[in-house]
N, CA, C and O atoms as a GROMACS GRO file, in nm:
protein
  304
    1MET      N    1 -13.672  -5.461  -2.648
    1MET     CA    2 -13.565  -5.450  -2.743
    1MET      C    3 -13.428  -5.466  -2.676
    1MET      O    4 -13.337  -5.526  -2.733
    2LEU      N    5 -13.416  -5.414  -2.555
    2LEU     CA    6 -13.289  -5.427  -2.484
    2LEU      C    7 -13.258  -5.572  -2.451
    2LEU      O    8 -13.141  -5.613  -2.452
    3LYS      N    9 -13.362  -5.650  -2.423
    3LYS     CA   10 -13.341  -5.791  -2.392
    3LYS      C   11 -13.289  -5.866  -2.514
    3LYS      O   12 -13.200  -5.950  -2.502
    4VAL      N   13 -13.345  -5.836  -2.630
    4VAL     CA   14 -13.300  -5.901  -2.753
    4VAL      C   15 -13.156  -5.862  -2.784
    4VAL      O   16 -13.075  -5.946  -2.822
    5LEU      N   17 -13.124  -5.734  -2.766
    5LEU     CA   18 -12.988  -5.687  -2.790
    5LEU      C   19 -12.889  -5.750  -2.693
    5LEU      O   20 -12.779  -5.788  -2.732
    6ARG      N   21 -12.929  -5.762  -2.567
    6ARG     CA   22 -12.843  -5.824  -2.466
    6ARG      C   23 -12.817  -5.971  -2.500
    6ARG      O   24 -12.705  -6.019  -2.486
    7ILE      N   25 -12.921  -6.042  -2.544
    7ILE     CA   26 -12.906  -6.183  -2.580
    7ILE      C   27 -12.817  -6.198  -2.703
    7ILE      O   28 -12.734  -6.289  -2.709
    8ALA      N   29 -12.834  -6.110  -2.801
    8ALA     CA   30 -12.753  -6.117  -2.922
    8ALA      C   31 -12.606  -6.090  -2.889
    8ALA      O   32 -12.518  -6.161  -2.940
    9LEU      N   33 -12.578  -5.990  -2.806
    9LEU     CA   34 -12.440  -5.961  -2.768
    9LEU      C   35 -12.380  -6.075  -2.687
    9LEU      O   36 -12.263  -6.109  -2.704
   10ALA      N   37 -12.460  -6.134  -2.598
   10ALA     CA   38 -12.411  -6.248  -2.519
   10ALA      C   39 -12.378  -6.366  -2.610
   10ALA      O   40 -12.280  -6.436  -2.587
   11PHE      N   41 -12.461  -6.388  -2.712
   11PHE     CA   42 -12.435  -6.496  -2.807
   11PHE      C   43 -12.304  -6.472  -2.883
   11PHE      O   44 -12.226  -6.565  -2.902
   12ILE      N   45 -12.281  -6.348  -2.925
   12ILE     CA   46 -12.157  -6.315  -2.995
   12ILE      C   47 -12.036  -6.339  -2.904
   12ILE      O   48 -11.936  -6.396  -2.947
   13VAL      N   49 -12.046  -6.296  -2.779
   13VAL     CA   50 -11.936  -6.313  -2.683
   13VAL      C   51 -11.908  -6.462  -2.661
   13VAL      O   52 -11.792  -6.504  -2.661
   14VAL      N   53 -12.012  -6.539  -2.643
   14VAL     CA   54 -11.993  -6.683  -2.618
   14VAL      C   55 -11.933  -6.751  -2.741
   14VAL      O   56 -11.845  -6.836  -2.727
   15MET      N   57 -11.979  -6.715  -2.860
   15MET     CA   58 -11.925  -6.777  -2.981
   15MET      C   59 -11.776  -6.744  -3.001
   15MET      O   60 -11.698  -6.831  -3.040
   16ILE      N   61 -11.738  -6.620  -2.976
   16ILE     CA   62 -11.596  -6.585  -2.988
   16ILE      C   63 -11.514  -6.657  -2.881
   16ILE      O   64 -11.403  -6.702  -2.909
   17ALA      N   65 -11.567  -6.669  -2.760
   17ALA     CA   66 -11.496  -6.739  -2.653
   17ALA      C   67 -11.480  -6.888  -2.685
   17ALA      O   68 -11.372  -6.945  -2.664
   18VAL      N   69 -11.584  -6.950  -2.735
   18VAL     CA   70 -11.577  -7.092  -2.770
   18VAL      C   71 -11.478  -7.112  -2.885
   18VAL      O   72 -11.401  -7.208  -2.884
   19TYR      N   73 -11.481  -7.023  -2.983
   19TYR     CA   74 -11.386  -7.033  -3.095
   19TYR      C   75 -11.242  -7.024  -3.044
   19TYR      O   76 -11.155  -7.101  -3.086
   20GLY      N   77 -11.217  -6.931  -2.953
   20GLY     CA   78 -11.082  -6.917  -2.899
   20GLY      C   79 -11.038  -7.037  -2.819
   20GLY      O   80 -10.921  -7.077  -2.824
   21LEU      N   81 -11.131  -7.096  -2.744
   21LEU     CA   82 -11.095  -7.214  -2.665
   21LEU      C   83 -11.072  -7.337  -2.751
   21LEU      O   84 -10.981  -7.415  -2.726
   22VAL      N   85 -11.154  -7.355  -2.853
   22VAL     CA   86 -11.144  -7.474  -2.936
   22VAL      C   87 -11.021  -7.469  -3.026
   22VAL      O   88 -10.949  -7.568  -3.038
   23THR      N   89 -10.996  -7.354  -3.087
   23THR     CA   90 -10.886  -7.346  -3.183
   23THR      C   91 -10.754  -7.304  -3.119
   23THR      O   92 -10.647  -7.326  -3.177
   24GLY      N   93 -10.758  -7.244  -3.002
   24GLY     CA   94 -10.636  -7.194  -2.940
   24GLY      C   95 -10.592  -7.061  -2.997
   24GLY      O   96 -10.486  -7.010  -2.961
   25ASN      N   97 -10.672  -7.004  -3.085
   25ASN     CA   98 -10.643  -6.875  -3.148
   25ASN      C   99 -10.706  -6.765  -3.062
   25ASN      O  100 -10.829  -6.755  -3.052
   26HIS      N  101 -10.622  -6.683  -3.001
   26HIS     CA  102 -10.673  -6.580  -2.911
   26HIS      C  103 -10.663  -6.440  -2.971
   26HIS      O  104 -10.661  -6.341  -2.898
   27GLU      N  105 -10.657  -6.432  -3.102
   27GLU     CA  106 -10.649  -6.301  -3.169
   27GLU      C  107 -10.782  -6.226  -3.163
   27GLU      O  108 -10.784  -6.104  -3.178
   28LEU      N  109 -10.891  -6.295  -3.143
   28LEU     CA  110 -11.023  -6.231  -3.138
   28LEU      C  111 -11.065  -6.190  -2.997
   28LEU      O  112 -11.176  -6.138  -2.978
   29THR      N  113 -10.980  -6.212  -2.900
   29THR     CA  114 -11.015  -6.179  -2.761
   29THR      C  115 -11.048  -6.031  -2.741
   29THR      O  116 -11.142  -6.002  -2.668
   30PRO      N  117 -10.975  -5.936  -2.800
   30PRO     CA  118 -11.015  -5.796  -2.782
   30PRO      C  119 -11.156  -5.766  -2.834
   30PRO      O  120 -11.228  -5.684  -2.777
   31TYR      N  121 -11.195  -5.833  -2.943
   31TYR     CA  122 -11.330  -5.813  -2.995
   31TYR      C  123 -11.434  -5.872  -2.900
   31TYR      O  124 -11.544  -5.818  -2.885
   32MET      N  125 -11.399  -5.984  -2.837
   32MET     CA  126 -11.488  -6.042  -2.738
   32MET      C  127 -11.507  -5.945  -2.622
   32MET      O  128 -11.619  -5.927  -2.573
   33PHE      N  129 -11.398  -5.882  -2.577
   33PHE     CA  130 -11.408  -5.783  -2.470
   33PHE      C  131 -11.492  -5.663  -2.513
   33PHE      O  132 -11.569  -5.610  -2.433
   34PHE      N  133 -11.477  -5.622  -2.638
   34PHE     CA  134 -11.554  -5.509  -2.689
   34PHE      C  135 -11.704  -5.540  -2.683
   34PHE      O  136 -11.783  -5.458  -2.635
   35PHE      N  137 -11.744  -5.657  -2.732
   35PHE     CA  138 -11.885  -5.694  -2.729
   35PHE      C  139 -11.934  -5.716  -2.586
   35PHE      O  140 -12.050  -5.691  -2.555
   36LEU      N  141 -11.846  -5.764  -2.498
   36LEU     CA  142 -11.881  -5.780  -2.358
   36LEU      C  143 -11.907  -5.644  -2.293
   36LEU      O  144 -12.000  -5.629  -2.214
   37GLY      N  145 -11.824  -5.545  -2.327
   37GLY     CA  146 -11.846  -5.410  -2.277
   37GLY      C  147 -11.977  -5.351  -2.325
   37GLY      O  148 -12.049  -5.287  -2.249
   38LEU      N  149 -12.009  -5.374  -2.453
   38LEU     CA  150 -12.138  -5.328  -2.505
   38LEU      C  151 -12.254  -5.396  -2.435
   38LEU      O  152 -12.356  -5.334  -2.406
   39MET      N  153 -12.238  -5.524  -2.408
   39MET     CA  154 -12.342  -5.597  -2.336
   39MET      C  155 -12.362  -5.541  -2.196
   39MET      O  156 -12.475  -5.530  -2.148
   40MET      N  157 -12.254  -5.505  -2.129
   40MET     CA  158 -12.265  -5.447  -1.996
   40MET      C  159 -12.333  -5.311  -2.000
   40MET      O  160 -12.407  -5.276  -1.908
   41ILE      N  161 -12.309  -5.233  -2.106
   41ILE     CA  162 -12.379  -5.105  -2.120
   41ILE      C  163 -12.528  -5.128  -2.136
   41ILE      O  164 -12.609  -5.059  -2.073
   42VAL      N  165 -12.566  -5.225  -2.219
   42VAL     CA  166 -12.708  -5.256  -2.238
   42VAL      C  167 -12.770  -5.304  -2.108
   42VAL      O  168 -12.883  -5.268  -2.075
   43MET      N  169 -12.697  -5.385  -2.032
   43MET     CA  170 -12.747  -5.430  -1.903
   43MET      C  171 -12.762  -5.314  -1.806
   43MET      O  172 -12.858  -5.310  -1.729
   44GLY      N  173 -12.669  -5.219  -1.810
   44GLY     CA  174 -12.679  -5.101  -1.724
   44GLY      C  175 -12.800  -5.017  -1.758
   44GLY      O  176 -12.867  -4.966  -1.668
   45ILE      N  177 -12.828  -5.001  -1.887
   45ILE     CA  178 -12.946  -4.925  -1.927
   45ILE      C  179 -13.073  -4.994  -1.882
   45ILE      O  180 -13.165  -4.928  -1.833
   46SER      N  181 -13.079  -5.126  -1.897
   46SER     CA  182 -13.199  -5.197  -1.853
   46SER      C  183 -13.214  -5.192  -1.700
   46SER      O  184 -13.326  -5.185  -1.650
   47GLN      N  185 -13.103  -5.196  -1.626
   47GLN     CA  186 -13.111  -5.184  -1.481
   47GLN      C  187 -13.154  -5.044  -1.440
   47GLN      O  188 -13.227  -5.026  -1.342
   48PHE      N  189 -13.108  -4.944  -1.514
   48PHE     CA  190 -13.147  -4.807  -1.485
   48PHE      C  191 -13.296  -4.786  -1.510
   48PHE      O  192 -13.363  -4.716  -1.434
   49LYS      N  193 -13.348  -4.847  -1.615
   49LYS     CA  194 -13.491  -4.838  -1.644
   49LYS      C  195 -13.575  -4.910  -1.539
   49LYS      O  196 -13.690  -4.873  -1.514
   50ALA      N  197 -13.517  -5.014  -1.477
   50ALA     CA  198 -13.587  -5.090  -1.373
   50ALA      C  199 -13.571  -5.026  -1.236
   50ALA      O  200 -13.607  -5.086  -1.134
   51LYS      N  201 -13.516  -4.905  -1.232
   51LYS     CA  202 -13.498  -4.829  -1.107
   51LYS      C  203 -13.402  -4.895  -1.010
   51LYS      O  204 -13.419  -4.887  -0.888
   52ARG      N  205 -13.301  -4.961  -1.063
   52ARG     CA  206 -13.195  -5.020  -0.980
   52ARG      C  207 -13.066  -4.944  -1.009
   52ARG      O  208 -12.981  -4.991  -1.084
   53GLN      N  209 -13.053  -4.827  -0.948
   53GLN     CA  210 -12.942  -4.738  -0.979
   53GLN      C  211 -12.807  -4.797  -0.939
   53GLN      O  212 -12.709  -4.780  -1.012
   54ALA      N  213 -12.801  -4.865  -0.827
   54ALA     CA  214 -12.673  -4.921  -0.782
   54ALA      C  215 -12.623  -5.028  -0.880
   54ALA      O  216 -12.505  -5.030  -0.913
   55ASP      N  217 -12.712  -5.114  -0.925
   55ASP     CA  218 -12.674  -5.215  -1.022
   55ASP      C  219 -12.636  -5.151  -1.156
   55ASP      O  220 -12.543  -5.197  -1.223
   56ALA      N  221 -12.707  -5.047  -1.195
   56ALA     CA  222 -12.679  -4.979  -1.321
   56ALA      C  223 -12.541  -4.914  -1.317
   56ALA      O  224 -12.465  -4.923  -1.414
   57ILE      N  225 -12.508  -4.849  -1.207
   57ILE     CA  226 -12.378  -4.784  -1.195
   57ILE      C  227 -12.267  -4.889  -1.198
   57ILE      O  228 -12.163  -4.868  -1.260
   58THR      N  229 -12.289  -5.001  -1.132
   58THR     CA  230 -12.191  -5.110  -1.134
   58THR      C  231 -12.170  -5.160  -1.277
   58THR      O  232 -12.056  -5.182  -1.318
   59CYS      N  233 -12.278  -5.178  -1.352
   59CYS     CA  234 -12.266  -5.224  -1.491
   59CYS      C  235 -12.191  -5.122  -1.575
   59CYS      O  236 -12.109  -5.160  -1.659
   60PHE      N  237 -12.218  -4.994  -1.554
   60PHE     CA  238 -12.149  -4.891  -1.632
   60PHE      C  239 -12.000  -4.887  -1.599
   60PHE      O  240 -11.917  -4.871  -1.688
   61VAL      N  241 -11.965  -4.900  -1.472
   61VAL     CA  242 -11.824  -4.898  -1.432
   61VAL      C  243 -11.752  -5.019  -1.491
   61VAL      O  244 -11.641  -5.006  -1.543
   62VAL      N  245 -11.814  -5.135  -1.484
   62VAL     CA  246 -11.753  -5.256  -1.540
   62VAL      C  247 -11.739  -5.242  -1.691
   62VAL      O  248 -11.638  -5.283  -1.748
   63SER      N  249 -11.840  -5.184  -1.757
   63SER     CA  250 -11.832  -5.169  -1.902
   63SER      C  251 -11.720  -5.075  -1.943
   63SER      O  252 -11.653  -5.099  -2.043
   64VAL      N  253 -11.698  -4.968  -1.867
   64VAL     CA  254 -11.588  -4.877  -1.898
   64VAL      C  255 -11.454  -4.950  -1.885
   64VAL      O  256 -11.366  -4.934  -1.970
   65PHE      N  257 -11.439  -5.028  -1.780
   65PHE     CA  258 -11.315  -5.103  -1.761
   65PHE      C  259 -11.293  -5.204  -1.874
   65PHE      O  260 -11.183  -5.214  -1.928
   66VAL      N  261 -11.396  -5.279  -1.909
   66VAL     CA  262 -11.383  -5.382  -2.012
   66VAL      C  263 -11.355  -5.318  -2.148
   66VAL      O  264 -11.274  -5.369  -2.224
   67LEU      N  265 -11.421  -5.206  -2.179
   67LEU     CA  266 -11.394  -5.138  -2.305
   67LEU      C  267 -11.253  -5.080  -2.308
   67LEU      O  268 -11.188  -5.080  -2.412
   68PHE      N  269 -11.205  -5.032  -2.193
   68PHE     CA  270 -11.067  -4.985  -2.186
   68PHE      C  271 -10.970  -5.098  -2.215
   68PHE      O  272 -10.874  -5.080  -2.290
   69VAL      N  273 -10.994  -5.214  -2.157
   69VAL     CA  274 -10.907  -5.330  -2.181
   69VAL      C  275 -10.913  -5.370  -2.328
   69VAL      O  276 -10.810  -5.403  -2.387
   70ALA      N  277 -11.031  -5.368  -2.388
   70ALA     CA  278 -11.045  -5.405  -2.529
   70ALA      C  279 -10.967  -5.310  -2.619
   70ALA      O  280 -10.895  -5.354  -2.709
   71VAL      N  281 -10.980  -5.180  -2.595
   71VAL     CA  282 -10.909  -5.083  -2.677
   71VAL      C  283 -10.759  -5.091  -2.654
   71VAL      O  284 -10.680  -5.080  -2.748
   72TYR      N  285 -10.720  -5.110  -2.530
   72TYR     CA  286 -10.577  -5.119  -2.497
   72TYR      C  287 -10.513  -5.240  -2.563
   72TYR      O  288 -10.402  -5.231  -2.615
   73THR      N  289 -10.582  -5.353  -2.562
   73THR     CA  290 -10.525  -5.472  -2.623
   73THR      C  291 -10.525  -5.465  -2.775
   73THR      O  292 -10.443  -5.530  -2.839
   74LEU      N  293 -10.616  -5.388  -2.834
   74LEU     CA  294 -10.614  -5.372  -2.979
   74LEU      C  295 -10.497  -5.284  -3.024
   74LEU      O  296 -10.444  -5.305  -3.132
   75TRP      N  297 -10.457  -5.187  -2.941
   75TRP     CA  298 -10.349  -5.097  -2.978
   75TRP      C  299 -10.211  -5.158  -2.962
   75TRP      O  300 -10.115  -5.113  -3.023
   76ILE      N  301 -10.202  -5.261  -2.881
   76ILE     CA  302 -10.070  -5.323  -2.857
   76ILE      C  303 -10.039  -5.425  -2.962
   76ILE      O  304  -9.933  -5.487  -2.958
   0.00000   0.00000   0.00000
């Protein structure tokens, strides 16, 4: 289930990124960061289940940073 969720989130991120590049409209970038942060959390959980604690911690730290950037850019 985590693999399907990770693929779905990656698809959403790629579609928002392609839309922003093609149209030049970057208003959806914070939402792309939000879904990217969620994807990193899912990746961290899957790495934790695979007994790769160092990779899981890295994914969680990156997800916190990306989610912070997403929330910060939405408030501005």
